[in-house]
N, C-alpha and C positions, 0 to 999 in steps of 0.2 A: 351261226358266229363261232362256236367253239372249235368247228372245223377249218374255219379262216385263222383263228388263232393258232390253232394246232399246225396248220400248214406253214403260216408265218414264222413259227418258233422252229420248225424243221428246216426252213431255208437259212434261217439266221444261224442256225446251229452248224450245217452244212457248210456256211460260208467260214464261220470261225474254225472249223476242224481243217479245211483246206488251208486257210490262212497259216495256219501253225505246223501243217504236215508237209507243205511244199519245200522242197530244198531251194535255199536262195540261189538266184541267178550268179554265175560266175562271171567275175569281171574280165571279160576276153579283150585281150590287146591285140589289134590289127597285126597282120605279119610284118608290114612294113616298119612299123614301129619296133615290134621284136628284134628286129636286124639294125635299128638305128644306133650309131655310135655317139658319145658324148664328144662333140670336136671341142670342147673345152679343156684344157689341162688341169688335171687337179692338184694344183700348186696351192700356196700360202693365201696369194691372193683372191683366188676363185673360191677357195672356202670361206674365207671372210666374208665375201661379198654373198656368198649362198647362207652363211650364218644370219646375217642380216635379214635377208628374205625370209629364212626360216622363221626366225623371232617374230616377223611381222606377220606372216600368213598361216604358218604350221602350227607353232608351240601352242597355241589354246587348245588345240584336239589332240596332237600327237604328244605334247610333253616336252618337257627340256631335255631328256634323254631319248626321245624317239619311241617310247613304249606304248604311245596309245593311250596315255593316261592324263591327257591336258585337262584344265579345269572345266572345259566344257564338253570333254567327252561324256560325262554323266548324263548330259542332257540329250545325246543323240540315241538313235535307234538301234544303231550298230557301233561295236567298238572300232575306234579309228585304228589303222594299220601299226604295226609295231615293226620300225625300221631295224631292228636289232635281230631280227628271227633269222634261221637259215632259208625259208621260204623267200623272206624278201630279198636276201643277198643273193639269191639265185637270179633274180629278174635281171633282165638287161636295164642298161641306163635309158633306152629307148622306150621299155615299157614302163619304168617309172615317169619318163617324160609324158608319156601317152596318159597316164593317170591323173597326174597333177594338172594336166590341161584340160582333159575329158569331163572328170566328174565322175561319180558313180553313187548313187543313193545319197546317203548323208554326206559323202566327200563332195563339195562342191567344185565345178570347174574354174580354174583359175587361168584359163585361156586369156579373159582381158584384164586380170590384175598383175600377172607377170611380165613386165615389159617386153616388147618385141613385135614382131609382125602378126596381127591377129587374122588378116587374111591368109597366109601362108604360115600356119604356126611352126612348120618344122624349120622354118627359116630363122625364128628365134632361139632355136635350142644352143646354136653357136655363140650368140652374141653375149657380150659381156654384160652382167647384171641381170641375167635371165635364167630359164630353167636349168642350163647346162651348170652354172654355178651352185644353183639350189640341190641339183642332183649330187654334185661332188661334196656339198656339206653333209647331205643325208647320208650318204655313203660313210663319212667319218664316224657318224653315231654307232655304225656298227663295231667299230674298233674300240668304243669305248667300255 
């Protein structure tokens, strides 16, 4: 019995060590999204539409200024992305679009919550009141 408990303890300890020492998986964006351009012009109308969408879908986790410090952030296993960082600014609009629609770990997929064509999500990128406007608004957070 002692050897069984010892073996079980060793297995549990090994699993815990592995869980804490493994590098988290990177959020890989497929090449076709890396190359996508935002077809929605970043004008005042688009940014205002995007802000309304942000307030509804993103604010609670990413916070008012987009720094990843929203009221729900503390409950997550992983800190939400900070939209004001240099690393974020370097991403293409298509990469941001992919991440918001695909989701990853604590970040849910918004494919069905952001209006657009769910079957061909790329088609929704350029429509008014969809991801293109949201990306345009998120880009303004980098300037504040």
